[in-house]
N, CA, C, O and the ligand as a Tripos MOL2 file, in Angstrom:
@<TRIPOS>MOLECULE
protein
  297   295    75     0     0
PROTEIN
NO_CHARGES

@<TRIPOS>ATOM
      1 N           1.3300  -10.6350   -5.8770 N.3       1 MET1
      2 CA         -0.0800  -10.4730   -6.2720 C.3       1 MET1
      3 C          -0.7010   -9.3150   -5.5150 C.2       1 MET1
      4 O          -0.5910   -9.2270   -4.2920 O.2       1 MET1
      5 N          -1.3340   -8.4550   -6.2270 N.am      2 PRO2
      6 CA         -1.8740   -7.2530   -5.5760 C.3       2 PRO2
      7 C          -3.1740   -7.5350   -4.8320 C.2       2 PRO2
      8 O          -4.0020   -8.3410   -5.2560 O.2       2 PRO2
      9 N          -3.3160   -6.8600   -3.7400 N.am      3 ILE3
     10 CA         -4.5820   -6.9100   -3.0090 C.3       3 ILE3
     11 C          -5.3180   -5.6100   -3.2900 C.2       3 ILE3
     12 O          -4.8210   -4.5230   -2.9970 O.2       3 ILE3
     13 N          -6.4960   -5.7360   -3.8550 N.am      4 TYR4
     14 CA         -7.2790   -4.5510   -4.1640 C.3       4 TYR4
     15 C          -8.4280   -4.4000   -3.1750 C.2       4 TYR4
     16 O          -8.8770   -5.3700   -2.5640 O.2       4 TYR4
     17 N          -8.8790   -3.1930   -3.0360 N.am      5 GLU5
     18 CA        -10.0210   -2.9260   -2.1920 C.3       5 GLU5
     19 C         -11.2440   -2.7200   -3.0820 C.2       5 GLU5
     20 O         -11.2070   -1.9840   -4.0680 O.2       5 GLU5
     21 N         -12.3050   -3.3780   -2.7090 N.am      6 TYR6
     22 CA        -13.5320   -3.2930   -3.4980 C.3       6 TYR6
     23 C         -14.6680   -2.8020   -2.6270 C.2       6 TYR6
     24 O         -14.6410   -2.9120   -1.4010 O.2       6 TYR6
     25 N         -15.6620   -2.2590   -3.2960 N.am      7 THR7
     26 CA        -16.9090   -1.9470   -2.6150 C.3       7 THR7
     27 C         -18.0490   -2.5580   -3.4050 C.2       7 THR7
     28 O         -18.0570   -2.5170   -4.6350 O.2       7 THR7
     29 N         -19.0040   -3.1200   -2.6970 N.am      8 CYS8
     30 CA        -20.1170   -3.8120   -3.3270 C.3       8 CYS8
     31 C         -21.2190   -2.8100   -3.6700 C.2       8 CYS8
     32 O         -21.6010   -1.9740   -2.8520 O.2       8 CYS8
     33 N         -21.7160   -2.9180   -4.8970 N.am      9 GLN9
     34 CA        -22.7830   -2.0070   -5.3040 C.3       9 GLN9
     35 C         -24.1250   -2.4100   -4.7110 C.2       9 GLN9
     36 O         -25.0440   -1.5960   -4.6310 O.2       9 GLN9
     37 N         -24.2330   -3.6460   -4.3010 N.am     10 GLU10
     38 CA        -25.5090   -4.1330   -3.7890 C.3      10 GLU10
     39 C         -25.7050   -3.7580   -2.3200 C.2      10 GLU10
     40 O         -26.7710   -3.2830   -1.9280 O.2      10 GLU10
     41 N         -24.6820   -3.9730   -1.5300 N.am     11 CYS11
     42 CA        -24.8510   -3.7680   -0.0870 C.3      11 CYS11
     43 C         -23.8190   -2.7990    0.4850 C.2      11 CYS11
     44 O         -23.7560   -2.5980    1.6980 O.2      11 CYS11
     45 N         -23.0060   -2.1970   -0.3930 N.am     12 ASN12
     46 CA        -21.9950   -1.2270    0.0370 C.3      12 ASN12
     47 C         -20.9670   -1.7970    1.0010 C.2      12 ASN12
     48 O         -20.3760   -1.0750    1.8050 O.2      12 ASN12
     49 N         -20.7690   -3.0800    0.9060 N.am     13 GLN13
     50 CA        -19.7710   -3.7220    1.7410 C.3      13 GLN13
     51 C         -18.3770   -3.4580    1.1670 C.2      13 GLN13
     52 O         -18.1440   -3.6730   -0.0230 O.2      13 GLN13
     53 N         -17.4700   -3.0040    1.9930 N.am     14 ASN14
     54 CA        -16.0890   -2.8300    1.5580 C.3      14 ASN14
     55 C         -15.2930   -4.0610    1.9500 C.2      14 ASN14
     56 O         -15.4220   -4.5720    3.0620 O.2      14 ASN14
     57 N         -14.4720   -4.5310    1.0280 N.am     15 PHE15
     58 CA        -13.6530   -5.7040    1.3350 C.3      15 PHE15
     59 C         -12.4030   -5.6780    0.4730 C.2      15 PHE15
     60 O         -12.3680   -5.0620   -0.5920 O.2      15 PHE15
     61 N         -11.3920   -6.3530    0.9580 N.am     16 GLU16
     62 CA        -10.1450   -6.4830    0.2080 C.3      16 GLU16
     63 C         -10.1100   -7.8530   -0.4310 C.2      16 GLU16
     64 O         -10.6090   -8.8310    0.1250 O.2      16 GLU16
     65 N          -9.5120   -7.9060   -1.6070 N.am     17 TYR17
     66 CA         -9.4930   -9.1630   -2.3400 C.3      17 TYR17
     67 C          -8.1470   -9.3360   -3.0170 C.2      17 TYR17
     68 O          -7.6280   -8.4340   -3.6740 O.2      17 TYR17
     69 N          -7.6100  -10.5150   -2.8340 N.am     18 LEU18
     70 CA         -6.3390  -10.8380   -3.4900 C.3      18 LEU18
     71 C          -6.6370  -11.2920   -4.9110 C.2      18 LEU18
     72 O          -7.1990  -12.3650   -5.1260 O.2      18 LEU18
     73 N          -6.2580  -10.4690   -5.8710 N.am     19 VAL19
     74 CA         -6.6090  -10.7360   -7.2630 C.3      19 VAL19
     75 C          -5.5620  -11.6260   -7.9050 C.2      19 VAL19
     76 O          -4.3740  -11.3020   -7.9230 O.2      19 VAL19
     77 N          -6.0200  -12.7470   -8.4310 N.am     20 MET20
     78 CA         -5.1440  -13.6370   -9.1860 C.3      20 MET20
     79 C          -5.6660  -13.7000  -10.6130 C.2      20 MET20
     80 O          -6.7640  -14.2010  -10.8580 O.2      20 MET20
     81 N          -4.8790  -13.1930  -11.5520 N.am     21 GLY21
     82 CA         -5.3570  -13.1400  -12.9220 C.3      21 GLY21
     83 C          -6.3650  -12.0180  -13.0860 C.2      21 GLY21
     84 O          -6.2080  -10.9380  -12.5170 O.2      21 GLY21
     85 N          -7.3850  -12.2780  -13.8530 N.am     22 ARG22
     86 CA         -8.3740  -11.2450  -14.1220 C.3      22 ARG22
     87 C          -9.7490  -11.6420  -13.5830 C.2      22 ARG22
     88 O         -10.7760  -11.1920  -14.0900 O.2      22 ARG22
     89 N          -9.7580  -12.4600  -12.5850 N.am     23 GLU23
     90 CA        -11.0450  -12.9000  -12.0580 C.3      23 GLU23
     91 C         -11.7480  -11.7530  -11.3350 C.2      23 GLU23
     92 O         -11.1200  -10.8260  -10.8250 O.2      23 GLU23
     93 N         -13.0410  -11.8510  -11.3130 N.am     24 ASN24
     94 CA        -13.8420  -10.8500  -10.6480 C.3      24 ASN24
     95 C         -14.2440  -11.3660   -9.2740 C.2      24 ASN24
     96 O         -14.7930  -12.4620   -9.1540 O.2      24 ASN24
     97 N         -13.9750  -10.5920   -8.2530 N.am     25 PRO25
     98 CA        -14.3450  -11.0410   -6.9100 C.3      25 PRO25
     99 C         -15.8350  -10.9070   -6.6630 C.2      25 PRO25
    100 O         -16.5230  -10.1120   -7.3040 O.2      25 PRO25
    101 N         -16.3070  -11.6810   -5.7440 N.am     26 ALA26
    102 CA        -17.7120  -11.5850   -5.3370 C.3      26 ALA26
    103 C         -17.7580  -11.0480   -3.9170 C.2      26 ALA26
    104 O         -16.8570  -11.2810   -3.1120 O.2      26 ALA26
    105 N         -18.8240  -10.3300   -3.6350 N.am     27 CYS27
    106 CA        -18.9850   -9.7470   -2.3170 C.3      27 CYS27
    107 C         -19.0920  -10.8480   -1.2730 C.2      27 CYS27
    108 O         -19.8940  -11.7690   -1.4280 O.2      27 CYS27
    109 N         -18.2970  -10.7670   -0.2150 N.am     28 PRO28
    110 CA        -18.3480  -11.8070    0.8190 C.3      28 PRO28
    111 C         -19.6230  -11.7400    1.6530 C.2      28 PRO28
    112 O         -19.9480  -12.6680    2.3930 O.2      28 PRO28
    113 N         -20.3220  -10.6480    1.5210 N.am     29 LYS29
    114 CA        -21.5290  -10.4880    2.3480 C.3      29 LYS29
    115 C         -22.7910  -10.9690    1.6200 C.2      29 LYS29
    116 O         -23.5870  -11.7310    2.1690 O.2      29 LYS29
    117 N         -22.9560  -10.5060    0.3690 N.am     30 CYS30
    118 CA        -24.1790  -10.8530   -0.3640 C.3      30 CYS30
    119 C         -23.8790  -11.6820   -1.6050 C.2      30 CYS30
    120 O         -24.7930  -12.0630   -2.3360 O.2      30 CYS30
    121 N         -22.5850  -11.9660   -1.8480 N.am     31 ASN31
    122 CA        -22.1700  -12.8130   -2.9680 C.3      31 ASN31
    123 C         -22.4320  -12.1830   -4.3300 C.2      31 ASN31
    124 O         -22.4280  -12.8800   -5.3450 O.2      31 ASN31
    125 N         -22.6570  -10.8940   -4.3610 N.am     32 SER32
    126 CA        -22.8710  -10.2250   -5.6390 C.3      32 SER32
    127 C         -21.5400   -9.9770   -6.3260 C.2      32 SER32
    128 O         -20.5210   -9.7530   -5.6720 O.2      32 SER32
    129 N         -21.5590  -10.0180   -7.6400 N.am     33 THR33
    130 CA        -20.3440   -9.7110   -8.3970 C.3      33 THR33
    131 C         -20.3550   -8.2760   -8.9020 C.2      33 THR33
    132 O         -19.4730   -7.8710   -9.6590 O.2      33 THR33
    133 N         -21.3450   -7.5180   -8.4870 N.am     34 LYS34
    134 CA        -21.3870   -6.1050   -8.8550 C.3      34 LYS34
    135 C         -20.5360   -5.3090   -7.8810 C.2      34 LYS34
    136 O         -21.0370   -4.6190   -6.9930 O.2      34 LYS34
    137 N         -19.2420   -5.4290   -8.0780 N.am     35 VAL35
    138 CA        -18.3140   -4.7660   -7.1730 C.3      35 VAL35
    139 C         -17.4530   -3.7920   -7.9580 C.2      35 VAL35
    140 O         -17.1820   -3.9940   -9.1420 O.2      35 VAL35
    141 N         -17.0360   -2.7550   -7.2960 N.am     36 ILE36
    142 CA        -16.2000   -1.7330   -7.9180 C.3      36 ILE36
    143 C         -14.8490   -1.7390   -7.2320 C.2      36 ILE36
    144 O         -14.7620   -1.7300   -6.0050 O.2      36 ILE36
    145 N         -13.8130   -1.7520   -8.0210 N.am     37 ARG37
    146 CA        -12.4750   -1.6820   -7.4400 C.3      37 ARG37
    147 C         -12.1790   -0.2430   -7.0740 C.2      37 ARG37
    148 O         -12.3340    0.6740   -7.8810 O.2      37 ARG37
    149 N         -11.7530   -0.0710   -5.8430 N.am     38 LEU38
    150 CA        -11.4050    1.2780   -5.3910 C.3      38 LEU38
    151 C          -9.9720    1.5620   -5.7740 C.2      38 LEU38
    152 O          -9.0740    0.7630   -5.5060 O.2      38 LEU38
    153 N          -9.7630    2.6880   -6.3940 N.am     39 MET39
    154 CA         -8.4150    3.0700   -6.7610 C.3      39 MET39
    155 C          -7.6360    3.4870   -5.5260 C.2      39 MET39
    156 O          -8.1780    4.1090   -4.6120 O.2      39 MET39
    157 N          -6.3790    3.1430   -5.5150 N.am     40 SER40
    158 CA         -5.5200    3.6110   -4.4410 C.3      40 SER40
    159 C          -5.4210    5.1330   -4.5150 C.2      40 SER40
    160 O          -4.9110    5.6880   -5.4890 O.2      40 SER40
    161 N          -5.9060    5.7860   -3.4920 N.am     41 ALA41
    162 CA         -6.0440    7.2420   -3.5480 C.3      41 ALA41
    163 C          -4.7120    7.9350   -3.7750 C.2      41 ALA41
    164 O          -4.6060    8.8120   -4.6320 O.2      41 ALA41
    165 N          -3.6990    7.5520   -3.0180 N.am     42 CYS42
    166 CA         -2.4320    8.2640   -3.1030 C.3      42 CYS42
    167 C          -1.7380    7.9990   -4.4430 C.2      42 CYS42
    168 O          -1.1590    8.9080   -5.0390 O.2      42 CYS42
    169 N          -1.7990    6.7570   -4.9070 N.am     43 GLY43
    170 CA         -1.1460    6.4330   -6.1670 C.3      43 GLY43
    171 C          -1.8140    7.1300   -7.3340 C.2      43 GLY43
    172 O          -1.1560    7.6390   -8.2420 O.2      43 GLY43
    173 N          -3.1370    7.1400   -7.2870 N.am     44 PHE44
    174 CA         -3.8920    7.7420   -8.3790 C.3      44 PHE44
    175 C          -3.6570    9.2440   -8.4360 C.2      44 PHE44
    176 O          -3.4570    9.8000   -9.5150 O.2      44 PHE44
    177 N          -3.6790    9.8960   -7.2950 N.am     45 ILE45
    178 CA         -3.5460   11.3430   -7.2530 C.3      45 ILE45
    179 C          -2.1300   11.7800   -7.6200 C.2      45 ILE45
    180 O          -1.9380   12.7440   -8.3610 O.2      45 ILE45
    181 N          -1.1430   11.0560   -7.0910 N.am     46 SER46
    182 CA          0.2290   11.4780   -7.3480 C.3      46 SER46
    183 C           0.5690   11.3350   -8.8360 C.2      46 SER46
    184 O           1.3310   12.1290   -9.3890 O.2      46 SER46
    185 N          -0.0070   10.3130   -9.4680 N.am     47 LYS47
    186 CA          0.2640   10.1150  -10.8790 C.3      47 LYS47
    187 C          -0.3940   11.2220  -11.7060 C.2      47 LYS47
    188 O           0.2190   11.7840  -12.6130 O.2      47 LYS47
    189 N          -1.6550   11.5230  -11.3750 N.am     48 GLY48
    190 CA         -2.3790   12.5170  -12.1450 C.3      48 GLY48
    191 C          -1.8340   13.9120  -11.9390 C.2      48 GLY48
    192 O          -1.5950   14.6430  -12.9000 O.2      48 GLY48
    193 N          -1.6340   14.2850  -10.6710 N.am     49 SER49
    194 CA         -1.1770   15.6370  -10.3980 C.3      49 SER49
    195 C           0.2690   15.8200  -10.8480 C.2      49 SER49
    196 O           0.6740   16.9190  -11.2280 O.2      49 SER49
    197 N           1.0400   14.7410  -10.8040 N.am     50 GLY50
    198 CA          2.4260   14.8410  -11.2410 C.3      50 GLY50
    199 C           2.5150   15.1970  -12.7150 C.2      50 GLY50
    200 O           3.2980   16.0550  -13.1220 O.2      50 GLY50
    201 N           1.6910   14.5160  -13.5050 N.am     51 GLY51
    202 CA          1.6850   14.7930  -14.9300 C.3      51 GLY51
    203 C           1.1920   16.1920  -15.2220 C.2      51 GLY51
    204 O           1.7080   16.8830  -16.1000 O.2      51 GLY51
    205 N           0.1720   16.5990  -14.4610 N.am     52 GLN52
    206 CA         -0.3660   17.9360  -14.6860 C.3      52 GLN52
    207 C           0.6260   19.0040  -14.2590 C.2      52 GLN52
    208 O           0.7460   20.0500  -14.8980 O.2      52 GLN52
    209 N           1.3310   18.7280  -13.1750 N.am     53 THR53
    210 CA          2.2730   19.7200  -12.6820 C.3      53 THR53
    211 C           3.3780   19.9710  -13.7110 C.2      53 THR53
    212 O           3.7770   21.1070  -13.9650 O.2      53 THR53
    213 N           3.8520   18.8760  -14.2860 N.am     54 VAL54
    214 CA          4.9240   19.0070  -15.2660 C.3      54 VAL54
    215 C           4.4400   19.8000  -16.4810 C.2      54 VAL54
    216 O           5.1570   20.6360  -17.0310 O.2      54 VAL54
    217 N           3.2040   19.5090  -16.8770 N.am     55 LYS55
    218 CA          2.6990   20.1300  -18.0850 C.3      55 LYS55
    219 C           2.3620   21.6190  -17.8620 C.2      55 LYS55
    220 O           2.5710   22.4570  -18.7390 O.2      55 LYS55
    221 N           1.8370   21.9160  -16.6700 N.am     56 SER56
    222 CA          1.3740   23.2790  -16.4320 C.3      56 SER56
    223 C           2.4870   24.1920  -15.9180 C.2      56 SER56
    224 O           2.3000   25.4020  -15.7930 O.2      56 SER56
    225 N           3.6480   23.5980  -15.6210 N.am     57 SER57
    226 CA          4.7240   24.4170  -15.0770 C.3      57 SER57
    227 C           5.6420   24.8900  -16.1900 C.2      57 SER57
    228 O           6.8630   24.8800  -16.0330 O.2      57 SER57
    229 N           5.0830   25.2930  -17.2880 N.am     58 SER58
    230 CA          5.8940   25.7460  -18.4120 C.3      58 SER58
    231 C           6.5490   27.0950  -18.1120 C.2      58 SER58
    232 O           7.4540   27.5310  -18.8240 O.2      58 SER58
    233 N           6.0790   27.7470  -17.0500 N.am     59 SER59
    234 CA          6.6500   29.0410  -16.7190 C.3      59 SER59
    235 C           8.0070   28.8960  -16.0440 C.2      59 SER59
    236 O           8.7990   29.8370  -16.0140 O.2      59 SER59
    237 N           8.2730   27.6840  -15.4930 N.am     60 SER60
    238 CA          9.5800   27.4850  -14.8800 C.3      60 SER60
    239 C          10.2530   26.2830  -15.5270 C.2      60 SER60
    240 O           9.6040   25.2680  -15.7810 O.2      60 SER60
    241 N          11.4940   26.3870  -15.7820 N.am     61 CYS61
    242 CA         12.2300   25.3320  -16.4740 C.3      61 CYS61
    243 C          12.7830   24.3320  -15.4810 C.2      61 CYS61
    244 O          13.2200   24.7150  -14.3960 O.2      61 CYS61
    245 N          12.7730   23.0380  -15.8390 N.am     62 SER62
    246 CA         13.3300   22.0140  -14.9670 C.3      62 SER62
    247 C          14.8460   21.9690  -15.0390 C.2      62 SER62
    248 O          15.4920   21.3910  -14.1650 O.2      62 SER62
    249 N          15.4140   22.5670  -16.0630 N.am     63 GLY63
    250 CA         16.8550   22.5250  -16.2360 C.3      63 GLY63
    251 C          17.5600   23.7440  -15.6750 C.2      63 GLY63
    252 O          18.7860   23.7560  -15.5660 O.2      63 GLY63
    253 N          16.8060   24.7620  -15.3200 N.am     64 CYS64
    254 CA         17.3980   25.9530  -14.7570 C.3      64 CYS64
    255 C          16.3750   26.6410  -13.8660 C.2      64 CYS64
    256 O          15.2270   26.2020  -13.7940 O.2      64 CYS64
    257 N          16.7620   27.6850  -13.2060 N.am     65 THR65
    258 CA         15.8510   28.3630  -12.3000 C.3      65 THR65
    259 C          15.1790   29.5590  -12.9570 C.2      65 THR65
    260 O          14.4380   30.2910  -12.3010 O.2      65 THR65
    261 N          15.4240   29.7590  -14.2150 N.am     66 ALA66
    262 CA         14.8180   30.8890  -14.9000 C.3      66 ALA66
    263 C          13.3360   30.6430  -15.1400 C.2      66 ALA66
    264 O          12.9090   29.4960  -15.2780 O.2      66 ALA66
    265 N          12.5710   31.6840  -15.1880 N.am     67 THR67
    266 CA         11.1460   31.5480  -15.4430 C.3      67 THR67
    267 C          10.8570   31.3520  -16.9260 C.2      67 THR67
    268 O           9.7540   30.9600  -17.3060 O.2      67 THR67
    269 N          11.8190   31.6180  -17.7290 N.am     68 SER68
    270 CA         11.6590   31.3930  -19.1620 C.3      68 SER68
    271 C          12.7460   30.4560  -19.6590 C.2      68 SER68
    272 O          13.9160   30.6190  -19.3130 O.2      68 SER68
    273 N          12.3650   29.4750  -20.4710 N.am     69 CYS69
    274 CA         13.3200   28.4860  -20.9350 C.3      69 CYS69
    275 C          14.1170   28.9760  -22.1420 C.2      69 CYS69
    276 O          14.9610   28.2470  -22.6620 O.2      69 CYS69
    277 N          13.8610   30.1770  -22.5820 N.am     70 SER70
    278 CA         14.5910   30.6730  -23.7320 C.3      70 SER70
    279 C          16.0590   30.9030  -23.4110 C.2      70 SER70
    280 O          16.9000   30.9660  -24.3080 O.2      70 SER70
    281 N          16.3640   31.0320  -22.0950 N.am     71 SER71
    282 CA         17.7510   31.3180  -21.7100 C.3      71 SER71
    283 C          18.6080   30.0700  -21.6980 C.2      71 SER71
    284 O          19.8240   30.1550  -21.8720 O.2      71 SER71
    285 N          17.9980   28.9110  -21.4960 N.am     72 CYS72
    286 CA         18.8040   27.6800  -21.4240 C.3      72 CYS72
    287 C          18.4930   26.7140  -22.5400 C.2      72 CYS72
    288 O          19.1680   25.6940  -22.6780 O.2      72 CYS72
    289 N          17.4790   27.0110  -23.3440 N.am     73 GLY73
    290 CA         17.2010   26.1820  -24.4990 C.3      73 GLY73
    291 C          16.3450   24.9540  -24.2050 C.2      73 GLY73
    292 O          16.1490   24.1310  -25.1000 O.2      73 GLY73
    293 N          15.8320   24.7990  -22.9960 N.am     74 HIS74
    294 CA         14.9990   23.6490  -22.6880 C.3      74 HIS74
    295 C          13.5840   23.8390  -23.2280 C.2      74 HIS74
    296 O          12.7360   22.9630  -23.0600 O.2      74 HIS74
    297 ZN        -22.5840   -7.1150   -1.2560 Zn       75 ZN75
@<TRIPOS>BOND
     1     1     2 1
     2     2     3 1
     3     3     4 2
     4     3     5 am
     5     5     6 1
     6     6     7 1
     7     7     8 2
     8     7     9 am
     9     9    10 1
    10    10    11 1
    11    11    12 2
    12    11    13 am
    13    13    14 1
    14    14    15 1
    15    15    16 2
    16    15    17 am
    17    17    18 1
    18    18    19 1
    19    19    20 2
    20    19    21 am
    21    21    22 1
    22    22    23 1
    23    23    24 2
    24    23    25 am
    25    25    26 1
    26    26    27 1
    27    27    28 2
    28    27    29 am
    29    29    30 1
    30    30    31 1
    31    31    32 2
    32    31    33 am
    33    33    34 1
    34    34    35 1
    35    35    36 2
    36    35    37 am
    37    37    38 1
    38    38    39 1
    39    39    40 2
    40    39    41 am
    41    41    42 1
    42    42    43 1
    43    43    44 2
    44    43    45 am
    45    45    46 1
    46    46    47 1
    47    47    48 2
    48    47    49 am
    49    49    50 1
    50    50    51 1
    51    51    52 2
    52    51    53 am
    53    53    54 1
    54    54    55 1
    55    55    56 2
    56    55    57 am
    57    57    58 1
    58    58    59 1
    59    59    60 2
    60    59    61 am
    61    61    62 1
    62    62    63 1
    63    63    64 2
    64    63    65 am
    65    65    66 1
    66    66    67 1
    67    67    68 2
    68    67    69 am
    69    69    70 1
    70    70    71 1
    71    71    72 2
    72    71    73 am
    73    73    74 1
    74    74    75 1
    75    75    76 2
    76    75    77 am
    77    77    78 1
    78    78    79 1
    79    79    80 2
    80    79    81 am
    81    81    82 1
    82    82    83 1
    83    83    84 2
    84    83    85 am
    85    85    86 1
    86    86    87 1
    87    87    88 2
    88    87    89 am
    89    89    90 1
    90    90    91 1
    91    91    92 2
    92    91    93 am
    93    93    94 1
    94    94    95 1
    95    95    96 2
    96    95    97 am
    97    97    98 1
    98    98    99 1
    99    99   100 2
   100    99   101 am
   101   101   102 1
   102   102   103 1
   103   103   104 2
   104   103   105 am
   105   105   106 1
   106   106   107 1
   107   107   108 2
   108   107   109 am
   109   109   110 1
   110   110   111 1
   111   111   112 2
   112   111   113 am
   113   113   114 1
   114   114   115 1
   115   115   116 2
   116   115   117 am
   117   117   118 1
   118   118   119 1
   119   119   120 2
   120   119   121 am
   121   121   122 1
   122   122   123 1
   123   123   124 2
   124   123   125 am
   125   125   126 1
   126   126   127 1
   127   127   128 2
   128   127   129 am
   129   129   130 1
   130   130   131 1
   131   131   132 2
   132   131   133 am
   133   133   134 1
   134   134   135 1
   135   135   136 2
   136   135   137 am
   137   137   138 1
   138   138   139 1
   139   139   140 2
   140   139   141 am
   141   141   142 1
   142   142   143 1
   143   143   144 2
   144   143   145 am
   145   145   146 1
   146   146   147 1
   147   147   148 2
   148   147   149 am
   149   149   150 1
   150   150   151 1
   151   151   152 2
   152   151   153 am
   153   153   154 1
   154   154   155 1
   155   155   156 2
   156   155   157 am
   157   157   158 1
   158   158   159 1
   159   159   160 2
   160   159   161 am
   161   161   162 1
   162   162   163 1
   163   163   164 2
   164   163   165 am
   165   165   166 1
   166   166   167 1
   167   167   168 2
   168   167   169 am
   169   169   170 1
   170   170   171 1
   171   171   172 2
   172   171   173 am
   173   173   174 1
   174   174   175 1
   175   175   176 2
   176   175   177 am
   177   177   178 1
   178   178   179 1
   179   179   180 2
   180   179   181 am
   181   181   182 1
   182   182   183 1
   183   183   184 2
   184   183   185 am
   185   185   186 1
   186   186   187 1
   187   187   188 2
   188   187   189 am
   189   189   190 1
   190   190   191 1
   191   191   192 2
   192   191   193 am
   193   193   194 1
   194   194   195 1
   195   195   196 2
   196   195   197 am
   197   197   198 1
   198   198   199 1
   199   199   200 2
   200   199   201 am
   201   201   202 1
   202   202   203 1
   203   203   204 2
   204   203   205 am
   205   205   206 1
   206   206   207 1
   207   207   208 2
   208   207   209 am
   209   209   210 1
   210   210   211 1
   211   211   212 2
   212   211   213 am
   213   213   214 1
   214   214   215 1
   215   215   216 2
   216   215   217 am
   217   217   218 1
   218   218   219 1
   219   219   220 2
   220   219   221 am
   221   221   222 1
   222   222   223 1
   223   223   224 2
   224   223   225 am
   225   225   226 1
   226   226   227 1
   227   227   228 2
   228   227   229 am
   229   229   230 1
   230   230   231 1
   231   231   232 2
   232   231   233 am
   233   233   234 1
   234   234   235 1
   235   235   236 2
   236   235   237 am
   237   237   238 1
   238   238   239 1
   239   239   240 2
   240   239   241 am
   241   241   242 1
   242   242   243 1
   243   243   244 2
   244   243   245 am
   245   245   246 1
   246   246   247 1
   247   247   248 2
   248   247   249 am
   249   249   250 1
   250   250   251 1
   251   251   252 2
   252   251   253 am
   253   253   254 1
   254   254   255 1
   255   255   256 2
   256   255   257 am
   257   257   258 1
   258   258   259 1
   259   259   260 2
   260   259   261 am
   261   261   262 1
   262   262   263 1
   263   263   264 2
   264   263   265 am
   265   265   266 1
   266   266   267 1
   267   267   268 2
   268   267   269 am
   269   269   270 1
   270   270   271 1
   271   271   272 2
   272   271   273 am
   273   273   274 1
   274   274   275 1
   275   275   276 2
   276   275   277 am
   277   277   278 1
   278   278   279 1
   279   279   280 2
   280   279   281 am
   281   281   282 1
   282   282   283 1
   283   283   284 2
   284   283   285 am
   285   285   286 1
   286   286   287 1
   287   287   288 2
   288   287   289 am
   289   289   290 1
   290   290   291 1
   291   291   292 2
   292   291   293 am
   293   293   294 1
   294   294   295 1
   295   295   296 2
@<TRIPOS>SUBSTRUCTURE
     1 MET1         2 RESIDUE 1 A MET
     2 PRO2         6 RESIDUE 1 A PRO
     3 ILE3        10 RESIDUE 1 A ILE
     4 TYR4        14 RESIDUE 1 A TYR
     5 GLU5        18 RESIDUE 1 A GLU
     6 TYR6        22 RESIDUE 1 A TYR
     7 THR7        26 RESIDUE 1 A THR
     8 CYS8        30 RESIDUE 1 A CYS
     9 GLN9        34 RESIDUE 1 A GLN
    10 GLU10       38 RESIDUE 1 A GLU
    11 CYS11       42 RESIDUE 1 A CYS
    12 ASN12       46 RESIDUE 1 A ASN
    13 GLN13       50 RESIDUE 1 A GLN
    14 ASN14       54 RESIDUE 1 A ASN
    15 PHE15       58 RESIDUE 1 A PHE
    16 GLU16       62 RESIDUE 1 A GLU
    17 TYR17       66 RESIDUE 1 A TYR
    18 LEU18       70 RESIDUE 1 A LEU
    19 VAL19       74 RESIDUE 1 A VAL
    20 MET20       78 RESIDUE 1 A MET
    21 GLY21       82 RESIDUE 1 A GLY
    22 ARG22       86 RESIDUE 1 A ARG
    23 GLU23       90 RESIDUE 1 A GLU
    24 ASN24       94 RESIDUE 1 A ASN
    25 PRO25       98 RESIDUE 1 A PRO
    26 ALA26      102 RESIDUE 1 A ALA
    27 CYS27      106 RESIDUE 1 A CYS
    28 PRO28      110 RESIDUE 1 A PRO
    29 LYS29      114 RESIDUE 1 A LYS
    30 CYS30      118 RESIDUE 1 A CYS
    31 ASN31      122 RESIDUE 1 A ASN
    32 SER32      126 RESIDUE 1 A SER
    33 THR33      130 RESIDUE 1 A THR
    34 LYS34      134 RESIDUE 1 A LYS
    35 VAL35      138 RESIDUE 1 A VAL
    36 ILE36      142 RESIDUE 1 A ILE
    37 ARG37      146 RESIDUE 1 A ARG
    38 LEU38      150 RESIDUE 1 A LEU
    39 MET39      154 RESIDUE 1 A MET
    40 SER40      158 RESIDUE 1 A SER
    41 ALA41      162 RESIDUE 1 A ALA
    42 CYS42      166 RESIDUE 1 A CYS
    43 GLY43      170 RESIDUE 1 A GLY
    44 PHE44      174 RESIDUE 1 A PHE
    45 ILE45      178 RESIDUE 1 A ILE
    46 SER46      182 RESIDUE 1 A SER
    47 LYS47      186 RESIDUE 1 A LYS
    48 GLY48      190 RESIDUE 1 A GLY
    49 SER49      194 RESIDUE 1 A SER
    50 GLY50      198 RESIDUE 1 A GLY
    51 GLY51      202 RESIDUE 1 A GLY
    52 GLN52      206 RESIDUE 1 A GLN
    53 THR53      210 RESIDUE 1 A THR
    54 VAL54      214 RESIDUE 1 A VAL
    55 LYS55      218 RESIDUE 1 A LYS
    56 SER56      222 RESIDUE 1 A SER
    57 SER57      226 RESIDUE 1 A SER
    58 SER58      230 RESIDUE 1 A SER
    59 SER59      234 RESIDUE 1 A SER
    60 SER60      238 RESIDUE 1 A SER
    61 CYS61      242 RESIDUE 1 A CYS
    62 SER62      246 RESIDUE 1 A SER
    63 GLY63      250 RESIDUE 1 A GLY
    64 CYS64      254 RESIDUE 1 A CYS
    65 THR65      258 RESIDUE 1 A THR
    66 ALA66      262 RESIDUE 1 A ALA
    67 THR67      266 RESIDUE 1 A THR
    68 SER68      270 RESIDUE 1 A SER
    69 CYS69      274 RESIDUE 1 A CYS
    70 SER70      278 RESIDUE 1 A SER
    71 SER71      282 RESIDUE 1 A SER
    72 CYS72      286 RESIDUE 1 A CYS
    73 GLY73      290 RESIDUE 1 A GLY
    74 HIS74      294 RESIDUE 1 A HIS
    75 ZN75       297 GROUP 0 **** ****
């Protein structure tokens, strides 16, 4: 079960919550349910930049070291 980090919109309290199912956690400080799940910074960035890197690196081929893929057919 994943533990997510949340921040409360009411009092800006940061807290971690063990999510079971799709329940919404409540702030342990003010009991508000207006909480935002914080995305894991490293996971989110690596996924996004990885996809962008692959797409924008059309100048270099992954199957060869040539700058143009016309030589290897990739
Ligand atoms: Zn709160």
